[in-house]
C-alpha positions in Angstrom: 52.3 -63.8 0.6 49.1 -61.8 1.5 49.2 -58.1 2.1 49.9 -57.4 5.7 49.4 -53.7 6.7 48.6 -51.6 9.7 45.4 -49.7 10.3 44.8 -46.9 9.8 48.0 -45.4 8.5 48.6 -47.7 5.6 45.2 -49.4 5.3 43.5 -46.9 3.0 46.4 -46.5 0.7 46.7 -50.2 0.3 42.9 -50.8 -0.2 42.9 -48.2 -3.0 45.0 -50.7 -4.9 43.1 -53.9 -3.7 39.9 -54.4 -5.6 37.8 -57.5 -5.6 39.3 -58.3 -9.1 42.8 -58.0 -7.7 41.9 -60.2 -4.7 40.7 -62.8 -7.3 44.0 -62.5 -9.2 46.2 -62.7 -6.3 46.0 -64.6 -3.0 42.3 -64.5 -2.1 43.0 -63.1 1.4 44.4 -60.0 3.0 45.7 -59.6 6.6 45.2 -56.1 8.1 46.7 -55.3 11.5 44.9 -53.0 14.0 41.3 -53.0 12.9 40.2 -53.0 16.6 41.9 -51.7 19.7 42.9 -54.0 22.5 40.0 -52.5 24.6 37.5 -53.2 21.8 38.6 -56.8 21.6 38.3 -57.2 25.4 34.8 -55.7 25.3 33.7 -58.2 22.7 35.2 -61.0 24.8 33.4 -59.7 28.0 30.1 -59.5 26.1 30.5 -63.2 25.0 31.4 -64.2 28.6 28.0 -62.7 29.7 26.2 -64.5 26.9 27.7 -67.8 27.8 27.1 -67.3 31.6 23.3 -67.1 30.7 23.5 -70.0 28.3 20.8 -72.6 28.9 20.8 -75.2 26.1 18.4 -78.2 26.4 20.1 -81.6 26.3 18.5 -82.6 23.0 19.9 -79.4 21.4 23.5 -79.9 22.5 25.1 -80.1 19.1 28.8 -80.9 18.6 30.4 -78.8 15.9 32.5 -80.7 13.3 33.8 -79.9 9.8 34.4 -83.5 8.9 32.0 -84.4 6.0 30.1 -87.3 7.6 30.1 -85.9 11.1 28.9 -82.6 9.8 25.9 -84.2 8.2 25.1 -86.3 11.3 25.3 -83.4 13.8 24.5 -80.1 12.1 22.8 -81.5 9.1 20.3 -83.4 11.1 19.7 -80.7 13.7 16.9 -78.2 13.5 18.8 -76.3 16.2 21.5 -75.6 13.6 19.5 -74.9 10.5 17.2 -72.4 12.3 20.1 -70.5 13.9 20.4 -67.8 11.2 18.4 -65.2 13.2 19.3 -66.5 16.7 22.2 -66.9 19.0 22.9 -70.6 19.3 25.6 -72.6 21.0 27.8 -75.4 19.4 30.1 -77.5 21.5 33.5 -79.2 21.3 33.7 -83.0 21.3 33.9 -84.8 24.7 32.7 -82.0 26.9 29.6 -83.9 28.1 29.3 -87.1 30.1 26.7 -89.9 29.4 24.1 -87.9 31.3 24.6 -84.8 29.3 26.3 -82.9 32.2 29.4 -80.8 31.6 32.8 -82.4 32.1 34.5 -79.0 31.8 33.5 -75.5 32.8 30.9 -74.3 30.3 33.1 -71.3 29.3 35.6 -73.9 28.1 33.1 -76.2 26.4 32.1 -74.2 23.4 33.4 -74.5 19.8 31.4 -71.5 18.6 28.4 -69.3 19.1 26.3 -68.2 16.0 24.8 -67.3 13.7 22.6 -64.2 14.3 24.3 -60.8 14.7 25.9 -60.6 18.1 27.9 -57.4 18.1 25.8 -54.6 16.5 28.3 -51.9 17.6 31.0 -53.5 15.4 29.1 -52.9 12.2 28.4 -49.3 13.2 32.2 -48.8 13.6 33.2 -46.8 10.5 36.3 -49.0 10.0 34.2 -52.0 8.9 32.0 -50.4 6.2 35.0 -48.3 5.3 36.8 -51.5 4.2 33.8 -52.6 2.2 33.6 -49.2 0.4 37.3 -49.2 -0.4 36.9 -52.6 -1.9 34.1 -51.2 -4.2 31.2 -53.0 -2.6 27.9 -51.2 -3.6 25.3 -52.9 -1.4 26.9 -55.3 1.1 24.6 -57.2 3.5 25.6 -59.2 6.6 24.9 -62.9 6.2 25.9 -64.4 9.5 28.3 -64.0 12.4 30.1 -66.4 14.6 32.2 -66.2 17.8 34.8 -68.9 17.7 36.7 -70.0 20.8 39.4 -72.4 19.7 39.6 -73.7 23.3 43.1 -74.4 24.7 43.9 -78.1 24.5 40.6 -79.2 22.8 39.9 -76.6 20.1 38.8 -78.7 17.2 40.4 -78.8 13.7 38.6 -76.9 10.9 39.3 -79.0 7.8 40.1 -77.4 4.4 37.1 -75.8 2.9 35.7 -72.8 0.9 33.1 -70.5 2.4 31.1 -70.6 -0.9 30.4 -74.2 -0.2 28.0 -73.1 2.5 27.3 -69.5 1.3 26.6 -69.9 -2.4 25.7 -67.0 -4.7 25.2 -66.5 -8.4 27.5 -65.4 -9.7 30.2 -66.7 -7.5 32.7 -64.3 -5.9 30.2 -62.2 -4.1 30.9 -63.3 -0.5 33.7 -62.2 1.8 34.6 -63.1 5.3 35.9 -60.7 7.9 37.8 -62.7 10.5 38.8 -60.6 13.5 41.4 -61.8 16.0 40.4 -61.0 19.6 43.6 -62.6 20.8 46.8 -63.2 19.0 46.2 -66.0 16.5 49.5 -68.0 16.1 50.6 -71.2 14.5 50.7 -72.7 18.0 47.1 -71.9 18.9 45.4 -72.5 15.6 45.7 -69.6 13.2 44.3 -69.8 9.7 46.2 -71.4 6.8 45.4 -70.6 3.1 46.3 -71.9 -0.3 47.1 -68.6 -2.1 45.4 -68.3 -5.4 43.0 -71.2 -4.8 39.9 -69.0 -5.2 40.4 -69.0 -9.0 39.4 -72.7 -9.4 35.7 -72.6 -8.5 34.1 -74.9 -5.8 33.8 -78.7 -5.7 30.9 -79.1 -3.3 27.9 -77.3 -1.9 25.9 -77.7 1.3 22.2 -77.5 0.4 18.9 -77.9 2.1 17.0 -81.1 1.3 13.3 -81.1 0.4 11.0 -80.6 3.3 9.9 -83.9 4.9 13.1 -85.6 4.1 16.2 -86.2 6.2 18.9 -85.1 7.0 17.9 -81.4 6.8 21.0 -80.7 4.7 23.2 -82.6 2.4 26.3 -82.1 0.3 26.4 -82.0 -3.4 29.9 -83.1 -4.5 33.0 -83.7 -2.3 35.8 -81.6 -1.0 38.9 -82.0 -3.0 42.1 -83.4 -1.6 44.6 -80.6 -1.2 48.4 -80.6 -1.3 49.4 -79.8 2.3 52.6 -78.2 1.1 50.6 -75.4 -0.6 49.1 -74.1 2.6 50.6 -70.9 4.1 50.1 -69.8 7.7 48.4 -66.4 8.3 49.1 -65.4 11.9 47.2 -62.3 13.1 47.8 -60.0 16.0 45.1 -59.2 18.5 42.8 -56.6 16.8 43.8 -57.6 13.3 41.4 -58.8 10.6 41.7 -61.3 7.7 39.6 -60.5 4.6 38.7 -63.9 3.1 37.5 -64.4 -0.5 34.5 -66.8 -0.5 36.3 -69.3 -2.7 39.8 -69.4 -1.2 40.7 -72.7 0.4 41.6 -72.4 4.1 41.7 -74.4 7.3 43.0 -74.3 10.9 44.6 -77.0 13.0 43.6 -78.2 16.4 44.6 -76.0 19.3 46.9 -78.2 21.4 48.4 -75.2 23.2 47.5 -73.7 26.5 46.3 -70.5 24.9 42.8 -69.9 23.6 42.3 -68.2 20.2 39.1 -66.2 20.4 37.8 -64.8 17.1 34.7 -62.8 15.9 34.0 -63.5 12.3 31.2 -62.6 9.9 30.4 -62.8 6.2 29.1 -60.2 3.9 27.6 -60.5 0.4 27.6 -57.9 -2.4 23.8 -57.9 -2.9 24.0 -55.7 -6.0 23.7 -57.9 -9.0 23.8 -61.1 -6.9 21.4 -64.0 -6.3 21.4 -65.7 -2.9 20.7 -69.4 -3.5 17.4 -70.6 -2.0 19.1 -74.0 -1.5 21.6 -72.6 1.0 21.2 -73.8 4.6 21.2 -70.2 5.8 18.2 -68.2 4.8 17.0 -64.7 5.8 13.8 -64.6 7.9 11.1 -62.0 8.6 12.7 -61.5 12.1 16.1 -61.0 10.7 16.5 -60.3 7.0 20.1 -59.9 5.9 20.8 -56.4 7.2 22.7 -53.8 5.1 26.2 -53.0 6.2 25.9 -49.4 5.2 23.7 -47.1 7.2 21.9 -44.3 5.3 
């Protein structure tokens, strides 16, 4: 089982004992309750409602998000809209939410799979709790790579197949990327919480998403294939509203379709220990002049 503790009473005492090395040796993920208050979660959700209300995505940019290998290459891998999203706020949709004319079949607030990948909640990183976690984990120079708001819409929220974040966010050496997955609503087995294979971060990765040479298509491709995993090894990781899951970049995880009547809104972002690390120039995500990877710590 992963550590499950409450913030702030037990968090610091536990994190004193949880180092990146220990995370590698044990489960590869940690569940912490109470990172954000209910009000802070609601403020993030309200901010996203405002962003979606102002959404105006041209028909040719309406990209369906999928984690299935072939569909991923066809949709995201062939879309400039996706590959240039690292410093922008861009919208990615669930399957079946448009008719043949490109018009919405559902209210647009219910149409989205996720919004990403530029930084969308600056106040969150200024919150001392977030860099405080990184410091307790011994990170020297963490930078923010990307952020996503994931909706997991009721009834249609798509499956996220088993994967490792380092497939998409590759560093040399490996083990320098961590996800922070913040539940803005209760994430349960019924509405699509995360599932992990504890200890799977000790086996390396089997595939990478890389940029293809300029002038070729698709814009990204996969090197290698995802392994077939034993479904019996996955362990559910439900999280209460305001809780956070710390995710090692190589731990195998997934989430099921949301067939319930409840949404499962999440704000998630990834950080990299920049000290002593090399960000691969082959990664789909690259820093830009407009938005270099910003430091998590403020001076």
